[in-house]
Every structure is written in C-alpha cells, then in structure tokens.
LOVO-412297 format. One line per field, with one value per residue: x, y, z of N, C-alpha, C in turn. Coordinates in steps of 0.02 Angstrom, whole numbers, plus 32768, in hexadecimal, padded with zeros to 4 digits. Example, Ala and Ser with C-alpha at 12.3 -4.5 7.8 and 13.67 -1.06 7.14 Angstrom:
BEGIN
n.u: c(8294/8282)
n.v: c(7EE4/7F90)
n.w: c(8186/8162)
ca.u: c(8267/82AC)
ca.v: c(7F1F/7FCB)
ca.w: c(8186/8165)
c.u: c(8294/8285)
c.v: c(7F5B/8002)
c.w: c(8186/818A)
***
This chain:
BEGIN
n.u: c(8985/89CD/89DC/89BC/89EE/89E1/8A35/8A37/8A96/8B20/8B8C/8BFA/8C7E/8D28/8D41/8CF1/8D54/8D91/8D90/8D11/8D38/8D6A/8D2B/8CCB/8D39/8D27/8CCD/8C9F/8D01/8CD7/8C44/8C7E/8CC2/8C59/8C10/8B9C/8B42/8B63/8B4C/8BB3/8BFD/8BFA/8CA2/8D48/8D87/8D35/8CC2/8C6D/8BC3/8B8B/8B5D/8B6C/8AE9/8AF3/8B7C/8BF3/8C21/8CE2/8D13/8C7D/8BF9/8B71/8AE4/8A6C/8A7D/8A95/8AAB/8AAF/8AAF/8ACB/8AA4/8AA6/8A5D/89FA/89F3/899A/8952/8966/89E5/8A33/8A5A/8A9C/8AF5/8B69/8B73/8BBD/8C14/8C64/8CAA/8CD0/8C67/8C24/8B93/8B0E/8A5E/89E7/89A4/896C/8904/8900/8887/8860/8876/887A/8908/8990/89F5/8A66/8A17/89A8/89AE/8962/8972/89A4/89CD/8A16/8A88/8AE2/8B53/8BBB/8C48/8BF3/8B68/8AC5/8A54/898B/895C/89AF/89D4/8950/8938/89A6/8958/8907/892F/892F/8978/8A01/8AA9/8B46/8BE2/8C1B/8CA1/8CD6/8CE3/8CD3/8CCC/8CDD/8C4F/8BAC/8B2B/8A73/8A44/89D5/8953/8979/898F/8926/8906/8925/8979/8982/89C4/89D2/8A5B/8A8A/8A92/89F2/89D8/8978/899F/89A4/89D0/8A54/8A4C/8A08/8A01/8A5F/8A90/8B07/8B29/8BB0/8BB1/8B31/8B4A/8BBE/8B84/8B1F/8B7F/8BB1/8B42/8B29/8B8B/8BD9/8C51/8C55/8C8D/8C92/8C7D/8C5F/8BE8/8B59/8AFD/8A5C/89EC/89C3/895A/88EA/887D/87E9/87CA/875D/8751/87AA/8822/888C/8912/8910/888E/87DB)
n.v: c(572A/577C/576C/57B8/576A/574B/5731/56D5/56D3/567A/5693/5662/5643/562C/5660/56EC/5751/5778/5816/585E/588B/5821/57BD/57D8/57BD/5715/56FB/5721/56D2/5631/5657/562E/55D2/5570/5580/55B2/561A/56AD/5751/57DF/586A/58F5/5919/5945/5917/5891/585E/57ED/5813/582E/5865/5883/588F/58D4/58EF/589A/58B3/5893/57E2/57E0/5781/5726/56E2/572D/576C/57C4/57C8/5806/57BC/57B0/5752/56FD/5688/55F4/5566/555A/5590/5556/5512/553B/5563/54E5/54EA/556C/5513/54AC/54CC/552B/554E/552F/5574/55ED/55CC/55B7/55EC/5613/563A/56B3/56DE/578F/5803/586C/5913/591A/596B/595D/58F1/592B/59C3/5987/5975/59BD/598C/5914/588C/586D/57DF/5800/57D1/57DB/581D/581C/5868/58BF/58CD/58CF/5948/5994/5997/59CB/5A4D/5A8B/5A85/5AF2/5B54/5BF7/5C2C/5BCC/5BFB/5BE9/5BFE/5C22/5BFD/5C65/5CAC/5D3B/5D56/5D32/5CEC/5CF2/5C73/5C30/5B92/5B56/5B71/5ADA/5A82/59F4/5984/5949/58B5/5869/5798/56F4/56F7/574A/5802/5842/588F/58F0/5958/5A05/59F7/5A1A/5AB6/5B1E/5B13/5AD7/5A54/5A26/597D/599D/59FF/5A1E/59DA/5A0F/5A8A/5A6E/5A2F/5AB8/5AF0/5A96/5A98/5A29/59B4/5956/58D3/58B4/57FB/57CA/57FB/57CF/57B0/57C5/57A0/5816/589A/58F9/5986/5A08/5A80/5A44/59C8/5914/58B8/5803/580B/57AA/5782/57C5)
n.w: c(2DE6/2E62/2F22/2FB9/305E/310A/316F/3211/32A8/3332/3397/3400/347F/3471/341B/33DF/3407/33C2/331A/32E8/3258/3249/325A/31D4/3176/3198/3183/30F9/30B8/30F0/3096/3026/3016/3051/2FD9/2FA7/2F39/2F2B/2F15/2EBE/2ED3/2E51/2DEB/2DF3/2E70/2EA4/2F24/2FA0/2FB8/305E/30F8/31A2/3230/3297/32D3/333A/33D3/3415/346E/347F/34B7/343C/3410/33B5/3348/32A0/31F0/3135/3088/2FF1/2F6F/2EEB/2EB1/2F04/2F52/2FCC/3067/30C3/309D/3087/30FE/3121/30CE/30F9/317C/317B/3163/31AC/3247/32EF/3375/333B/32EB/327B/3287/3242/31A4/3148/30C0/307C/3075/2FE0/2FE3/3076/30F1/30F9/3168/31BC/31C9/31FF/326E/3335/33AF/3417/347F/3529/3582/360E/366F/3707/378C/37F8/3850/3837/389E/3886/38D5/38AE/3827/37FB/3855/37F1/376C/3780/3784/3718/36C3/3678/3687/3625/35F7/354B/34D6/342F/33A5/33B2/3420/34F1/3513/3564/3560/357C/35C3/35DF/358B/3537/3588/357F/35C5/365A/36D4/375B/3739/3753/3797/3715/36CD/3676/35E3/3596/34FB/34B0/33F2/3369/32EA/3321/33BA/3409/347B/34D4/355E/3598/35D2/361B/368C/36A6/36ED/3738/37A1/37A4/37F1/3856/389E/38BF/385F/37F9/3775/36C1/36A0/3616/35A7/3548/34B6/348C/3434/339E/336C/331B/32E0/333B/339E/33B7/33AE/339E/3350/332E/32B7/3260/324C/31E2)
ca.u: c(8974/89F0/89B1/89D3/89E9/89EB/8A5D/8A2E/8AE5/8B17/8BBE/8C2B/8CB7/8D53/8D34/8CC0/8D65/8D98/8D63/8CE2/8D5B/8DB7/8CED/8CBE/8D5C/8D2C/8C7A/8CB2/8D1E/8C97/8C20/8CA3/8CD5/8C0B/8BEB/8B54/8B3D/8B6B/8B5E/8BEE/8C06/8C31/8CD5/8D99/8D8A/8D02/8CB1/8C2D/8B9C/8B81/8B67/8B40/8AC0/8B21/8BD0/8C04/8C77/8D03/8CE3/8C25/8BE0/8B2F/8A92/8A2E/8ABF/8A7E/8ACA/8A96/8AC7/8A93/8A97/8A83/8A10/89F7/8985/8957/897F/8995/8A2B/8A75/8A70/8AB1/8B3E/8B89/8B7D/8BCB/8C73/8C67/8CEF/8CB2/8C77/8BEB/8B55/8AD3/8A37/89B2/89BA/891B/890B/88F4/8849/8861/8850/88A1/891A/89D9/89F5/8A72/89EE/8971/89CA/894C/8974/89D0/89B4/8A59/8A8D/8B0F/8B9C/8BF4/8C66/8BD6/8B23/8AA1/8A30/895C/894A/89E5/89B3/8920/8948/89B7/893C/88BF/8930/8905/89B7/8A4E/8AED/8B76/8C1D/8C3E/8CD7/8CAE/8D10/8CC4/8D24/8CC1/8BF5/8B6F/8AF0/8A2D/8A39/899C/893A/89A2/8991/88CD/8905/8977/895B/89BC/89A0/89D9/8AB0/8A93/8A51/89DD/89E4/8976/89BB/89AB/8A28/8A54/8A61/8A09/8A2E/8A97/8AA7/8B4A/8B27/8BE3/8B8E/8AF8/8B76/8BDD/8B62/8B10/8BB6/8BAF/8AF8/8B29/8BDC/8C14/8C83/8C52/8CA0/8C45/8C87/8C31/8B9E/8B3F/8ACA/8A3A/89C0/89BC/891E/88CC/882E/8812/87AF/86F3/875D/8802/8826/88BB/892C/8900/8859/87DD)
ca.v: c(5765/5780/5762/57DB/5745/5774/570E/56D1/56A4/5691/56A4/5663/5621/5672/5682/5708/5778/57A6/583C/5876/5884/57CB/578C/57DE/5794/56F7/56F3/5729/5684/560D/5647/563D/5577/5550/5576/55D9/563A/56F4/5774/57F5/58A3/58F2/595F/5933/58FA/5869/5844/57DC/582A/581F/5889/5865/58D4/58E4/58E5/587C/58CD/5855/57C4/57D2/5737/571D/56C2/5729/579F/57C6/57D3/57F0/57B9/57A0/5732/56DB/565A/55D5/5533/554B/55AA/5516/54F6/557F/557C/54A8/54FA/556A/54F9/546E/54F8/553F/5543/552B/55A3/5602/55BE/5604/55DD/55FD/566E/56D8/5721/57DB/5822/5891/594F/5928/5964/5928/58D3/595D/59EC/5992/597C/59D7/5981/58F3/5861/583F/57BA/5814/57B6/5810/57FB/582B/5871/58F0/58B9/58DF/5987/59D6/599E/59FE/5A88/5A99/5A86/5B1E/5BA2/5C09/5C1F/5BB5/5C1C/5BC9/5C0D/5BFE/5C28/5C6D/5CE2/5D74/5D4D/5D0A/5CEF/5CC8/5C45/5C00/5B5D/5B2D/5B39/5AB1/5A54/59E3/5957/591B/5897/57F8/5770/56D5/5707/577A/582B/583F/58BB/5906/59A7/5A1F/59F6/5A46/5AED/5B5B/5B18/5A8F/5A53/59DF/597A/59B5/5A5A/5A21/59B4/5A57/5ACA/5A23/5A34/5AF4/5AF3/5A79/5AA5/59D9/59B1/592F/58E0/5883/57BF/57AC/57F8/579F/57E3/577B/57D0/5856/58AF/594A/597A/5A3B/5A71/5A1B/5965/5911/5864/5806/5817/576C/578A/57F2)
ca.w: c(2E0A/2EA5/2F61/300B/3086/3147/31A1/325F/32AC/335B/3395/3442/34A3/344B/33B8/33FB/3423/335E/332A/32A8/3213/323D/323D/31A4/3158/31A3/3161/30AF/30AB/30EF/3076/2FE2/3032/303B/2F85/2F97/2F00/2F57/2EF6/2EEB/2EA5/2E13/2DEB/2DF7/2EA1/2EB2/2F58/2FAC/2FCC/3087/310C/31DE/322C/32D5/32E7/337A/33F8/341C/349E/3494/3474/3417/341F/3380/3311/325C/31B6/30F1/3061/2FA9/2F3B/2E91/2ECB/2F3F/2F53/2FF6/3097/30D0/306F/30A1/3159/3137/30BD/3119/31E9/3177/3152/31F5/3291/3347/3399/3308/32D1/3254/32A3/320B/3168/3106/3092/3094/302C/2FAA/3005/30AC/30DA/310F/31AB/31ED/31BD/322B/32BB/3351/33EB/3435/34C7/352B/35C6/362B/369E/3725/37B0/383A/3845/384C/38B2/386B/38C4/3895/37C6/3818/3852/37C7/3747/37AA/375A/36F0/3696/36A6/3660/35F4/35C4/350C/34B0/3404/338D/33C6/347D/351E/3506/3586/353B/35B2/358A/35FA/3563/3523/35A4/358D/3614/367F/36FB/3769/3730/375A/378A/36E7/36C8/3628/35E8/3551/34F9/345D/33D8/3330/32E6/3349/33ED/340F/34D3/34F7/3586/35C6/35F0/3672/36A8/36C0/370B/3783/37CA/37C4/3819/3896/38CC/389E/3838/37CF/3736/36A0/3680/35C7/3577/3500/3492/3483/3402/336E/3366/32E3/32F6/3342/33D3/33B3/33B0/3383/333B/3310/326F/3234/3236/31BA)
c.u: c(8992/89A7/89C9/89BB/89F1/89E5/8A66/8A76/8AF0/8B80/8BDF/8C47/8CF2/8D61/8D1F/8D13/8DAA/8D7B/8D36/8CF1/8D74/8D5C/8CC0/8CD8/8D47/8CFD/8C8C/8CDF/8CF3/8C69/8C3F/8CAD/8C8C/8BE8/8BB9/8B76/8B33/8B7A/8B90/8BE7/8C22/8C7D/8D1C/8D8E/8D4E/8CD9/8C7D/8BF8/8B68/8B7D/8B31/8B14/8ADA/8B66/8BDB/8C47/8CA8/8D0C/8C98/8C1D/8B8C/8B21/8A7A/8A4F/8AB0/8AB9/8AB1/8AC3/8AB5/8AB9/8A75/8A4E/8A39/89CC/8974/8975/8999/89DF/8A63/8A7D/8A8D/8B0A/8B7A/8B99/8BB3/8C18/8C86/8C80/8CA5/8CA0/8C34/8BCA/8B1E/8A8F/8A01/89B9/8979/892B/88CA/88B0/885F/883F/8875/88DF/8960/89CE/8A1F/8A32/89B6/897F/8991/8959/899C/89D3/8A23/8A4F/8AC4/8B29/8BCA/8BFF/8C42/8BA8/8AF2/8A63/89C2/894F/8979/89BD/8967/88FB/897D/8984/8928/88EE/8930/893F/89F3/8A7B/8B19/8BA4/8C38/8C7D/8CCD/8CCF/8D02/8CE6/8CEE/8C7C/8BD7/8B3E/8AB1/8A3A/8A09/8978/893F/897F/8940/88C9/8943/894F/8999/89B0/89DF/8A45/8AE7/8A79/8A40/89CE/89B8/8971/89C2/89DB/8A14/8A50/8A4B/89F7/8A39/8AB2/8AD1/8B37/8B66/8BC4/8B5B/8B1A/8B93/8BB5/8B1D/8B3B/8BC7/8B5F/8B0A/8B67/8BFB/8C0E/8C81/8C42/8C79/8C8E/8C7F/8BED/8B90/8B09/8AA6/89F8/89B7/8974/8912/888B/8823/87D7/8761/8721/87A0/87EF/8863/88D0/88F8/88A2/8811/877A)
c.v: c(5777/579B/578C/57A4/5753/5732/571D/56A0/56A1/568D/5699/564C/5651/5685/56E3/5762/5788/57DE/5830/5871/582F/57BB/5797/57AF/5753/56CC/56EB/56E1/564A/5619/561B/55CD/556E/5540/5590/55EC/5676/5728/57A0/5842/58B0/590B/593A/5909/58CB/584B/5829/580E/5827/585F/5873/58AF/58FA/58E3/58D8/588E/587F/5819/57C5/57A4/575D/56FA/56CF/577E/578C/57CE/57B2/57D9/57B1/577A/5710/56BA/5626/5594/5538/557B/559C/54F7/551E/5586/5525/54D2/5530/5548/54B9/5485/5507/5526/555C/5575/55E4/55E3/55D8/55CE/55C8/5621/5689/570C/5769/57F1/585F/58DE/5950/593A/593B/5920/5918/59B0/59EF/5989/59AC/59D2/5930/58C5/5858/5816/57E2/57FA/57B0/57D0/5812/5837/5899/58D9/58F4/591E/59A3/59CA/59DF/5A38/5AA6/5ABD/5AC0/5B62/5BB0/5C26/5BF8/5BB3/5C05/5C05/5BF8/5C2F/5C2C/5CB7/5D36/5D7F/5D24/5D22/5CD5/5CA5/5C23/5BB4/5B38/5B1E/5B07/5A6A/5A25/59A7/5935/58F1/586C/57C0/5736/56DF/5722/57C8/582E/5879/58C7/5925/59AC/5A1E/59FD/5A86/5B1D/5B50/5AD8/5A75/5A25/59D6/5979/59F5/5A58/5A06/59DF/5A91/5A99/5A3C/5A93/5B13/5AD3/5A7F/5A5C/59F2/595F/5917/58A1/582F/57AB/57D8/57D3/57B4/5798/5769/5810/5868/58EB/5952/59E1/5A38/5A52/59CE/5952/58CA/585E/5803/5800/577F/57E0/5800)
c.w: c(2E51/2EF2/2F8C/3023/30C5/316B/3206/326E/32FD/3366/33EB/345E/3476/3432/33C3/33F1/33DC/3362/32F5/326E/3206/3228/3202/3171/3170/3168/310C/3097/30A5/30C4/303F/2FF9/3025/3008/2F77/2F4E/2F15/2F1F/2F15/2EBF/2E8D/2E20/2DE1/2E2D/2EC8/2EFB/2F7F/2FD5/3018/30A8/3152/31FF/3252/32FC/332B/33A5/340A/3458/34BC/3478/3456/3408/33CF/3377/32B9/320F/3178/30CF/301A/2F93/2F08/2E8C/2EE5/2F34/2F8A/3030/30DD/30D3/3077/30CD/3152/3103/30E9/3162/31C9/3166/3185/3233/32D9/336A/3367/32E2/32C2/326C/326D/31CC/3150/30EB/308F/3055/3030/2FD2/304E/30BF/30EE/314E/31BF/31FF/31F0/326F/32DB/33AF/3400/3472/34E0/3571/35AB/366F/36D4/3769/3800/3836/3855/385A/389B/3893/38B9/384F/37BF/3804/3824/3781/372E/3776/3727/36C1/36A9/3676/3654/35DA/3583/34DF/3450/33D8/338E/3407/34B4/350B/3537/355A/3594/357D/35B7/35C0/3541/352F/35BD/35C2/3620/36D8/3711/3741/371F/3772/3726/36FB/3689/3639/3597/353A/34BB/3452/339D/3321/3326/3397/3402/345B/34D0/353F/35BE/35E4/3625/367C/36F4/36FC/373A/37AF/37F7/3811/3868/38C4/38C7/3855/380C/3785/36FE/36A6/363E/35DA/3531/34FE/3482/344A/33E6/337D/3327/3317/3322/338C/33F9/33BB/338A/337B/332C/32C7/322E/3226/31FB/31C5)
***
C-alpha cells in the first residue's frame, strides 16, 4: 500500500533564484535519480505524485519548507532522506522525512502561518514597529480581476520584531489570509516615511493549526 511522505527541505544561495515550476521539475528529476519507489498518476500522461506546501518566491531562501510525495514502498524515512541528499545539488538539502498519518490534510491544505527573517538595507526602531502594530488597520491595495481592492493585513501580522540585524515576522499564510513579508515592509515604509529595501527574505518554518495553537507541518 502506498504512503504519503512529507519532506522538509532547505534552499539557500544561488539556487533560490529558480522559479517554482523549475524547482518542481528539479525535484522530479532528483526523485527519479534517487531510485525512490515513487507513485505515478494514472492516464495517458503519468506524473509523479508530488506537491509543495507553499510555493517559494524567486530569490527567497528557506530553512523550513515542505513537499508531499506518494511512494509505493520504502525502507525507512531516514533512507529516503539519505537517497535524496546523495543526488542533490548544492544549495538544497532534505533535513527530514515523516509518514503522513491517514486522514491528515495535504501539506498545501494545512498551511496556516509562516515565520520569516527579513534582511534589509535600513532599519526600523522598536518604537516605530510598536506604533505600527498599534494601528487598528493596516491597509494595502491589491489588484484583482475586480480591479484595485483594499485589504487589511493587520489581523495576519502575528509577530513583528527586530532580531540582530534582521526583522522577524510571523504571518498568516494559506488560502484564507495570506500575508507577504514585502507587504509588511511596504506598509512600514509608508507609516514611518522611510524607504527601506529588502535584501533577502528567508522563510524559517511553515505551520498548521488554528487560533488555538500551531505546530510545524512535519509534526502530527
């Protein structure tokens, strides 16, 4: 019987500049090269049954991202990690693999929140950040099929603070409310009348859960 395996991986350095579709193709080739007994879809154009939890933006690094894959058989989760890393290129590393319990939602459907480190070419002091967070609403304008629409991102900013040369953010993610680090910096600039630019965004972890609590996608 097939099993769903959830892979946690990191992506840093120049390889972070490849797009999501290219990353998917890369993993498909790596899986095939590794010899993992991957499961394929049925039909005229069978493909590996793999999916990412939360597609990465181009140039964004990650220390904690996830991918689900269905396998027909496997020796152990440690052997899956070793098999993938043995053929992986520099810049991407699989750090863990876990068996997804039956009935557990997919990684993509489970995404609820994410942590980020944001490195910038300037700074906001603690008072500026506290005053920014004290606002009842933080409005951004988003372009959609219905035209320009206003969106309040304040409910999705769960934590924001300075942290040794970077800005730490914990933001709502997923289908219901998805806040991007760039939107936080953009509205911080507007609020403080500054022009701070982003040098690097590094995603640290992705969580599942709800208002009662969260845990990393790889924990059950």
